[in-house]
C-alpha positions as CSV (number, residue, x, y, z in Angstrom):
1,M,0.0,0.0,0.0
2,R,2.9,2.4,0.8
3,V,4.3,1.7,-2.7
4,L,1.1,3.2,-4.3
5,A,0.8,6.1,-1.8
6,L,4.1,7.8,-2.9
7,P,3.2,8.0,-6.6
8,A,-0.3,9.2,-5.8
9,V,1.1,12.0,-3.6
10,L,3.5,13.0,-6.4
11,I,0.7,13.1,-8.9
12,V,-1.4,15.3,-6.7
13,I,1.5,17.7,-6.1
14,A,2.2,17.9,-9.8
15,A,-1.4,18.7,-10.5
16,L,-1.5,21.5,-7.9
17,V,1.7,23.0,-9.3
18,F,0.2,22.9,-12.8
19,L,-3.0,24.6,-11.7
20,L,-1.0,27.2,-9.8
21,V,1.0,28.0,-13.0
22,I,-2.3,28.4,-15.0
23,L,-3.7,30.7,-12.4
24,I,-0.6,32.9,-12.3
25,R,-0.5,33.2,-16.2
26,G,-4.2,34.3,-16.1
27,A,-3.5,36.9,-13.5
28,V,-0.6,38.3,-15.5
29,R,-2.8,38.6,-18.7
30,A,-5.5,40.4,-16.7
31,R,-3.1,43.1,-15.4
32,P,-2.5,46.4,-17.2
33,G,0.0,45.6,-19.9
34,G,-1.8,42.4,-20.8
35,A,-4.2,42.0,-23.7
36,A,-6.5,44.9,-22.6
37,A,-3.6,47.4,-22.8
38,Q,-2.9,46.4,-26.4
39,E,-5.9,48.4,-27.6
40,S,-5.0,51.6,-29.5
41,R,-5.9,55.1,-28.4
42,W,-5.8,58.6,-29.8
43,E,-3.7,61.2,-28.0
44,P,-2.6,64.8,-28.7
45,H,1.0,65.3,-29.7
46,T,3.2,68.4,-30.2
47,E,6.5,68.6,-32.2
48,M,8.8,71.5,-32.7
49,E,11.0,71.4,-35.8
50,N,12.5,73.8,-38.3
51,G,10.9,76.9,-36.8
52,W,7.4,75.4,-36.7
53,T,5.2,73.9,-33.9
54,L,3.1,71.0,-35.2
55,V,0.0,70.1,-33.2
56,A,-1.2,66.6,-34.2
57,I,-3.2,63.7,-32.9
58,R,-1.8,60.2,-33.2
59,K,-3.2,56.7,-32.7
60,V,-0.8,54.7,-30.6
61,T,-0.7,51.2,-29.1
62,Q,1.7,49.7,-26.6
63,G,4.3,47.5,-28.3
64,R,7.1,45.3,-26.9
65,D,9.6,48.2,-26.9
66,G,7.2,51.0,-26.0
67,P,4.5,53.0,-27.8
68,V,3.9,52.3,-31.5
69,E,2.3,55.0,-33.7
70,L,-0.4,53.6,-36.0
71,A,-1.8,56.8,-37.5
72,R,-1.2,60.6,-37.3
73,Q,-3.3,63.6,-38.3
74,T,-1.8,67.1,-38.2
75,V,-4.2,69.6,-36.7
76,R,-2.3,72.8,-37.2
77,A,1.2,74.1,-37.9
78,I,2.2,77.3,-36.1
79,P,5.3,79.4,-36.9
80,D,7.5,79.7,-33.8
81,D,7.9,83.5,-34.4
82,D,4.1,84.1,-34.6
83,P,3.3,87.0,-32.2
84,H,0.0,85.2,-31.2
85,W,1.7,81.8,-30.8
86,D,0.2,81.1,-27.3
87,E,-3.3,81.8,-28.4
88,R,-3.0,79.7,-31.6
89,Y,-1.4,76.8,-29.7
90,R,-4.2,76.7,-27.2
91,E,-6.8,76.8,-30.0
92,A,-4.9,74.0,-31.8
93,M,-4.8,71.8,-28.6
94,Q,-8.5,72.4,-28.1
95,E,-9.2,71.4,-31.7
96,A,-7.0,68.3,-31.2
97,R,-8.9,67.2,-28.1
98,S,-12.2,67.7,-29.9
99,R,-11.1,65.7,-32.8
100,I,-9.9,62.9,-30.5
101,A,-13.3,62.8,-28.8
102,T,-15.0,62.6,-32.2
103,L,-12.8,59.8,-33.4
104,E,-13.3,57.8,-30.1
105,L,-17.1,58.1,-30.4
106,E,-17.0,57.0,-34.0
107,S,-14.9,53.9,-33.2
108,K,-17.4,52.6,-30.6
């Protein structure tokens, strides 16, 4: 009888370890950074290059090595020497946020 007890105990322990591994993998996938975080989102973006400030929106998703840009729309280009730069930048950011809200509504 003792000869059969040892293999039975080892089989039960192996089954418990297997179930524990399955539960841990499921918990890792459910965390932020798992499958749910792979969804893309629109976000405002600003670039300054060659004397211009570009206000854009871009669709990004989280890749293995960081954010990956899937699409981009330029909202407005503002010359850096524009005397009304602050006002135009605020208007462009407001337009970018409005466009993001519209795109998010359309995608649902």
